[in-house]
C-alpha positions as CSV (number, residue, x, y, z in Angstrom):
1,M,9.1,0.0,29.3
2,N,6.5,-2.7,28.9
3,T,7.5,-6.3,29.3
4,Q,7.5,-8.2,26.0
5,Q,4.7,-10.8,25.5
6,P,5.8,-14.4,25.8
7,T,7.7,-15.6,22.8
8,V,5.7,-17.5,20.2
9,N,7.3,-18.7,17.0
10,W,4.4,-17.4,14.9
11,L,6.5,-17.5,11.7
12,K,7.1,-21.2,12.0
13,N,3.4,-21.8,12.4
14,R,2.6,-19.6,9.4
15,V,5.2,-21.2,7.1
16,R,4.0,-24.7,8.0
17,Q,0.4,-23.8,7.3
18,A,1.1,-22.1,4.1
19,R,3.9,-24.3,2.6
20,D,1.8,-26.8,0.6
21,D,-0.5,-24.3,-1.1
22,Q,2.3,-21.8,-1.8
23,Q,4.4,-24.6,-3.3
24,H,1.5,-25.6,-5.5
25,L,1.2,-22.0,-6.6
26,F,4.9,-21.9,-7.7
27,D,4.8,-25.3,-9.2
28,A,1.8,-24.2,-11.4
29,G,3.9,-21.3,-12.7
30,L,1.5,-18.7,-11.4
31,N,4.3,-17.1,-9.3
32,G,7.9,-16.4,-10.2
33,L,7.1,-15.3,-13.8
34,E,10.3,-14.5,-15.8
35,L,9.6,-11.4,-17.8
36,V,11.8,-10.6,-20.8
37,R,9.8,-7.7,-22.3
38,R,6.8,-5.4,-21.6
39,E,4.8,-3.0,-23.7
40,G,2.1,-1.2,-21.8
41,K,0.1,-3.9,-20.0
42,D,1.3,-6.7,-22.3
43,I,4.2,-8.8,-21.1
44,E,6.3,-11.5,-22.7
45,L,7.8,-14.4,-20.6
46,S,11.0,-16.2,-21.1
47,N,9.1,-19.2,-22.5
48,G,7.6,-17.0,-25.2
49,E,4.1,-16.6,-23.6
50,R,2.5,-13.3,-24.2
51,L,0.0,-12.1,-21.5
52,T,-2.0,-9.1,-20.4
53,E,-1.1,-8.5,-16.8
54,F,-3.3,-7.4,-14.0
55,L,-0.4,-7.8,-11.5
56,S,1.3,-4.3,-11.3
57,C,0.0,-1.8,-8.8
58,S,1.2,1.1,-11.0
59,Y,-2.4,2.3,-11.3
60,L,-1.7,5.3,-13.5
61,G,0.8,3.8,-15.9
62,L,3.4,6.4,-15.0
63,E,6.4,4.0,-14.6
64,C,6.7,3.8,-18.4
65,D,6.2,7.5,-19.0
66,P,9.2,8.9,-21.1
67,R,9.5,11.9,-18.7
68,L,10.1,9.6,-15.7
69,I,12.5,7.5,-17.7
70,Q,14.4,10.6,-18.7
71,G,14.4,11.9,-15.2
72,A,16.0,8.7,-14.0
73,V,18.6,8.9,-16.7
74,D,19.4,12.5,-16.0
75,A,19.8,12.0,-12.3
76,V,22.1,9.0,-12.8
77,E,24.3,10.8,-15.3
78,C,24.7,13.8,-13.0
79,F,25.2,12.0,-9.7
80,G,25.9,8.3,-10.4
81,V,23.6,5.3,-9.5
82,Q,23.8,6.3,-5.8
83,F,25.8,8.4,-3.4
84,A,26.9,6.0,-0.7
85,A,26.7,8.3,2.3
86,A,24.0,8.8,4.9
87,R,21.6,11.6,4.0
88,T,22.3,13.2,7.3
89,R,25.8,14.0,5.8
90,A,25.0,14.9,2.3
91,L,21.7,15.7,0.5
92,L,21.9,16.0,-3.3
93,P,19.8,18.5,-5.3
94,P,17.2,16.0,-6.7
95,M,16.5,14.7,-3.1
96,R,15.8,18.2,-1.9
97,A,13.6,18.9,-4.9
98,L,11.6,15.7,-4.2
99,D,11.0,16.5,-0.6
100,E,9.7,19.9,-1.5
101,Q,7.4,18.5,-4.2
102,L,6.0,15.8,-1.9
103,S,5.4,18.3,0.9
104,Q,3.2,20.2,-1.5
105,I,1.4,17.0,-2.7
106,F,0.8,15.6,0.8
107,Q,0.2,19.0,2.5
108,G,2.6,18.7,5.3
109,H,6.3,18.1,5.9
110,T,7.5,15.0,4.1
111,V,10.5,12.7,4.6
112,T,11.4,10.1,2.0
113,F,12.6,6.5,2.6
114,N,13.7,3.6,0.5
115,S,10.2,2.0,0.9
116,V,7.1,2.4,3.0
117,G,8.2,-0.6,5.1
118,S,11.5,1.2,5.8
119,A,9.5,4.3,6.9
120,H,7.5,2.1,9.3
121,L,10.6,0.6,10.8
122,G,12.2,3.9,11.3
123,C,9.3,6.1,12.4
124,L,7.1,3.9,14.6
125,P,9.7,3.6,17.3
126,L,10.2,7.4,17.2
127,L,6.4,7.9,17.5
128,G,6.4,5.4,20.5
129,S,9.2,7.3,22.1
130,G,7.1,10.4,22.5
131,E,9.9,12.6,21.2
132,L,8.1,13.8,18.0
133,P,7.2,17.4,18.9
134,S,3.7,17.4,17.4
135,Y,2.7,14.0,18.7
136,P,3.2,14.0,22.5
137,L,2.2,10.9,24.6
138,R,0.7,10.6,28.0
139,R,2.0,7.6,30.1
140,A,2.7,5.4,27.1
141,P,1.3,4.5,23.7
142,C,-1.4,1.8,23.2
143,W,-1.0,0.5,19.6
144,I,-4.3,-0.5,18.0
145,V,-3.3,-2.5,15.0
146,D,-5.7,-3.5,12.3
147,R,-5.7,-7.3,11.8
148,A,-5.5,-6.9,8.0
149,A,-2.9,-4.1,8.1
150,H,0.0,-4.5,5.7
151,A,2.6,-7.1,6.7
152,S,5.3,-4.4,7.0
153,M,3.4,-3.1,10.0
154,Q,2.3,-6.4,11.4
155,V,5.8,-7.7,11.6
156,L,6.9,-4.9,13.9
157,Q,4.6,-5.8,16.8
158,G,7.6,-7.1,18.8
159,I,9.2,-3.7,18.5
160,L,6.0,-1.9,19.3
161,W,5.7,-3.9,22.6
162,Q,8.9,-2.2,23.7
163,F,7.0,1.0,24.0
164,G,3.5,0.1,24.9
165,T,0.8,-2.5,24.7
166,V,-0.4,-3.9,21.3
167,Q,-4.1,-4.6,20.6
168,R,-5.3,-6.1,17.3
169,C,-8.8,-5.6,15.9
170,D,-10.7,-4.9,12.8
171,C,-10.3,-1.2,12.2
172,S,-13.2,-1.1,9.8
173,D,-15.4,-1.8,12.9
174,V,-15.4,1.6,14.6
175,Q,-17.1,0.2,17.7
176,Q,-14.1,-2.2,18.3
177,V,-11.7,0.7,17.9
178,E,-13.7,2.9,20.1
179,Q,-13.7,0.4,22.9
180,L,-9.9,-0.1,22.7
181,C,-9.3,3.7,22.6
182,S,-11.5,4.2,25.6
183,T,-9.7,1.5,27.6
184,A,-6.3,3.0,26.6
185,A,-7.3,6.5,27.6
186,A,-8.8,5.3,30.9
187,A,-5.4,3.7,31.7
188,G,-3.6,7.0,31.0
189,N,-2.2,5.9,27.7
190,T,-2.3,7.4,24.2
191,P,-4.1,5.3,21.6
192,I,-2.3,5.1,18.2
193,I,-4.4,3.4,15.5
194,L,-2.4,1.7,12.8
195,T,-4.2,0.8,9.6
196,D,-4.2,0.8,5.8
197,S,-6.5,3.4,4.2
198,I,-7.2,1.1,1.2
199,G,-6.6,-2.5,1.9
200,S,-4.5,-4.5,-0.6
201,M,-7.0,-7.4,-0.2
202,R,-10.0,-5.5,1.1
203,G,-11.8,-2.2,0.6
204,L,-11.8,1.2,2.1
205,Y,-11.3,2.0,5.8
206,P,-13.4,4.7,7.6
207,I,-10.6,7.2,7.9
208,N,-12.6,10.2,9.1
209,R,-14.4,8.2,11.7
210,L,-11.1,6.8,13.0
211,L,-9.7,10.3,13.1
212,Q,-12.8,11.4,15.1
213,L,-11.8,8.7,17.7
214,A,-8.2,9.9,17.7
215,E,-9.4,13.4,18.4
216,R,-11.9,12.3,21.1
217,F,-9.3,10.2,22.9
218,E,-6.3,12.5,22.2
219,G,-4.6,9.9,20.1
220,Y,-3.3,9.5,16.6
221,L,-4.2,7.7,13.3
222,Y,-1.1,6.3,11.5
223,A,-2.4,5.5,8.0
224,D,-0.6,3.5,5.4
225,D,-2.0,5.0,2.2
226,A,0.2,3.1,-0.3
227,H,-2.7,2.0,-2.5
228,G,-4.4,5.4,-2.3
229,T,-1.4,7.6,-3.2
230,S,-1.7,9.5,-6.5
231,I,-5.2,8.1,-7.5
232,H,-7.1,10.4,-5.1
233,G,-6.9,14.1,-4.5
234,V,-6.3,17.1,-6.8
235,A,-2.5,16.6,-6.6
236,G,-2.6,12.9,-5.8
237,G,-2.3,13.4,-2.0
238,G,-4.2,10.1,-1.6
239,Y,-7.3,8.7,-0.1
240,A,-6.6,9.2,3.6
241,L,-5.8,12.9,3.0
242,M,-8.9,13.4,0.9
243,A,-11.2,11.6,3.4
244,A,-9.9,13.4,6.5
245,D,-11.6,16.6,7.7
246,E,-9.1,19.4,7.6
247,G,-9.7,20.3,11.2
248,M,-8.5,16.8,12.4
249,R,-5.4,16.4,10.2
250,H,-3.2,17.2,13.1
251,R,-4.1,13.7,14.4
252,L,-3.1,12.1,11.1
253,I,0.4,10.6,10.3
254,L,0.4,9.8,6.6
255,L,2.4,7.1,4.9
256,S,2.6,7.2,1.1
257,S,4.1,5.0,-1.6
258,L,6.2,6.3,-4.5
259,S,6.4,2.7,-5.9
260,K,2.8,2.2,-7.0
261,A,0.6,4.7,-8.8
262,F,3.4,7.4,-8.3
263,G,5.4,5.4,-10.8
264,A,8.9,5.6,-9.2
265,T,10.4,3.9,-6.1
266,G,10.4,4.6,-2.4
267,G,8.1,5.6,0.4
268,A,7.4,8.7,2.4
269,I,6.0,9.9,5.8
270,T,4.2,13.2,6.1
271,V,4.1,14.9,9.5
272,L,2.7,18.1,10.9
273,S,5.7,20.3,11.4
274,A,9.2,20.9,10.1
275,A,10.5,20.0,13.6
276,D,8.9,16.6,13.3
277,A,10.5,16.0,9.9
278,E,13.9,17.2,11.1
279,L,13.8,14.8,14.1
280,I,12.9,11.9,11.8
281,R,15.9,12.8,9.5
282,R,18.2,12.8,12.5
283,H,16.9,9.9,14.6
284,A,15.0,7.4,12.4
285,S,17.4,4.5,12.1
286,T,16.3,3.5,8.6
287,Y,16.8,7.1,7.4
288,T,20.3,7.5,8.8
289,F,21.5,3.9,8.4
290,G,19.1,2.5,5.8
291,G,21.4,3.0,2.8
292,P,21.3,5.6,0.0
293,L,18.3,6.3,-2.2
294,S,18.5,5.1,-5.8
295,M,19.4,8.2,-7.8
296,G,17.4,6.9,-10.8
297,G,14.4,6.4,-8.5
298,V,14.7,9.9,-7.1
299,G,15.0,11.4,-10.7
300,A,11.9,9.5,-11.8
301,A,10.0,10.6,-8.7
302,V,10.9,14.3,-9.3
303,A,9.5,13.9,-12.8
304,S,6.4,12.2,-11.5
305,G,6.0,15.0,-8.9
306,A,5.8,17.6,-11.6
307,I,3.0,15.6,-13.3
308,H,1.2,15.4,-10.0
309,L,1.3,19.1,-9.6
310,S,-0.1,19.7,-13.0
311,P,-3.7,19.3,-14.4
312,E,-2.5,16.2,-16.3
313,L,-2.9,14.1,-13.1
314,G,-6.6,14.6,-13.2
315,Q,-6.8,13.2,-16.7
316,L,-4.9,10.0,-15.6
317,Q,-7.1,9.6,-12.6
318,A,-10.2,9.9,-14.7
319,A,-8.9,7.2,-17.1
320,L,-8.4,4.9,-14.1
321,W,-12.0,5.5,-12.8
322,R,-13.4,4.9,-16.3
323,N,-11.7,1.5,-16.4
324,L,-12.9,0.6,-13.0
325,A,-16.5,1.5,-13.9
326,L,-16.2,-0.6,-17.0
327,I,-15.0,-3.7,-15.2
328,D,-17.6,-3.2,-12.5
329,G,-20.3,-3.1,-15.2
330,L,-19.0,-6.2,-16.9
331,L,-18.7,-8.4,-13.9
332,G,-21.3,-6.8,-11.5
333,P,-21.6,-7.1,-7.7
334,V,-19.9,-10.6,-7.6
335,L,-16.7,-8.7,-8.1
336,G,-15.0,-7.8,-4.8
337,N,-14.8,-4.1,-4.2
338,H,-17.5,-3.5,-6.8
339,E,-18.1,0.2,-7.1
340,V,-15.6,1.0,-4.3
341,A,-13.2,3.8,-4.7
342,S,-10.2,1.4,-4.8
343,P,-8.0,0.5,-7.8
344,I,-8.2,-3.2,-6.7
345,R,-10.9,-5.7,-7.6
346,F,-10.9,-9.3,-6.7
347,V,-12.7,-12.5,-7.6
348,R,-13.8,-14.5,-4.6
349,V,-13.1,-18.2,-5.1
350,G,-12.8,-19.8,-1.6
351,G,-10.8,-23.0,-2.0
352,E,-7.1,-22.7,-2.6
353,R,-6.9,-25.3,-5.3
354,D,-10.0,-23.9,-7.1
355,A,-8.3,-20.5,-7.1
356,I,-5.2,-22.0,-8.7
357,R,-7.4,-23.8,-11.3
358,L,-9.2,-20.6,-12.2
359,A,-5.9,-18.6,-12.4
360,L,-4.5,-21.3,-14.7
361,H,-7.6,-21.0,-16.9
362,L,-7.0,-17.2,-17.1
363,R,-3.4,-17.9,-18.0
364,R,-4.5,-20.1,-20.9
365,E,-6.7,-17.2,-22.0
366,A,-3.5,-15.0,-21.9
367,F,-4.0,-13.2,-18.6
368,A,-1.8,-12.9,-15.6
369,V,-3.5,-12.1,-12.2
370,T,-2.5,-12.4,-8.6
371,T,-3.6,-15.6,-6.9
372,A,-3.9,-14.7,-3.2
373,L,-3.8,-17.7,-0.8
374,F,-3.0,-18.0,3.0
375,P,-1.2,-16.2,4.6
376,V,-2.2,-13.2,2.4
377,V,-5.8,-14.1,3.0
378,A,-7.5,-16.4,5.5
379,K,-7.5,-20.2,4.8
380,G,-10.4,-21.1,2.6
381,E,-10.9,-17.5,1.4
382,A,-8.6,-17.6,-1.7
383,I,-9.1,-14.8,-4.2
384,L,-7.8,-13.7,-7.6
385,R,-6.7,-10.0,-7.3
386,L,-7.0,-7.7,-10.2
387,A,-4.9,-4.5,-10.2
388,I,-6.7,-2.1,-12.6
389,S,-4.7,0.6,-14.3
390,A,-5.4,3.7,-16.3
391,N,-3.5,2.2,-19.3
392,H,-5.5,-1.0,-19.5
393,G,-7.4,-1.0,-22.8
394,Q,-11.2,-1.4,-23.0
395,D,-10.8,-4.6,-25.1
396,Q,-8.4,-6.1,-22.4
397,L,-11.0,-5.5,-19.7
398,Q,-13.8,-7.0,-21.8
399,R,-11.7,-10.1,-22.6
400,L,-10.8,-10.5,-19.0
401,A,-14.4,-10.4,-17.8
402,S,-15.4,-12.9,-20.5
403,A,-12.5,-15.2,-19.4
404,I,-13.5,-15.0,-15.7
405,N,-17.1,-15.8,-16.4
406,G,-16.2,-18.6,-18.8
407,G,-13.7,-20.1,-16.3
408,F,-16.3,-20.5,-13.5
409,D,-18.7,-22.1,-16.0
410,E,-16.1,-24.4,-17.6
411,L,-14.5,-25.5,-14.3
412,G,-17.7,-25.8,-12.4
413,I,-16.4,-23.6,-9.6
414,R,-18.9,-21.9,-7.4
415,Q,-18.1,-18.2,-6.8
416,G,-17.4,-17.1,-3.2
417,E,-20.2,-15.3,-1.4
418,H,-20.5,-11.6,-1.7
419,G,-19.1,-9.8,1.3
420,D,-18.8,-6.3,2.7
421,E,-16.0,-4.3,1.3
422,R,-16.6,-1.4,3.7
């Protein structure tokens, strides 16, 4: 077992650096919205404001589909809100049906969790143990963690150090990853690359090139595809699965979200063999001790799974890509992720207070967007994030584009420099 790195109170430092700007964000009323009603992408707040929202990451609009709602109701009526026993002891029929559907969608052996973060916490230690049958290790793992990977992975670095060394880099820079993989292999260790496939505040990652490195150095790619789930692939298997050469998928460990475009709740991990999945069910702490799944969420997910396995999913995906093409055409290359196969677009602002001013301007124009400040993005690189959905209307996108351009002009804010979304 590796010795833990010297203790650093990183969270205290982060809170102190972020406190003032985050407080200003809440004081401005841009966070902590109190919703009382929603209809499609229109929401009503407790103060009577009516806004068009670009906050929700439900990119296909499935969370309001009557079939998902009825699926949730039916499951609750049959089995109650939850069955408060570990799934190692009792597995109800909708849970079994969901695992079977997801295994088809994600083309492997899938295990569900309460969230993607819960899956990380339960499965990464098992991966580091070397006990998963399809993922043997040499001397120890060397964790190569993308600097911009989701916070639910970043926060586990202290746990990862219990099994092997942790190296952080920019996983969109293949040369950096290659050097770290080479060093790990030379030391007799197994490189395990941890990254998002579509960044929540960035663009696409070079999944297939990272898999090539995993193959070359006999390591693995652990990909969080939360933002790619459902929107890519014939059955919605996601961006990472679509981008990966079939001959290298044995190096891929896939994490998927059921809480974004899938329209339900929960997370999932897909592994190579039934033996891997069974070991996770028996030994992943957050599976055995993480509390029961919501039966309503499971029922909704089963209904969503049926849609994913039907031709209808392709129609929903096409509607999303049409909306993304429209907003790209309206705002042009100054829009972050312009013409990138991601459902996320962002407006580069730079200064934290300028971002808040622009977000408030959009609020006055009846739009709600995500204002991303440190620690979500680097200091001085504030953005407004736009989550585009298949059920946004053309007029809503046109009005948003006009409001953004008008806000820069009216407030005299200079747009951030165009960068590389990879």
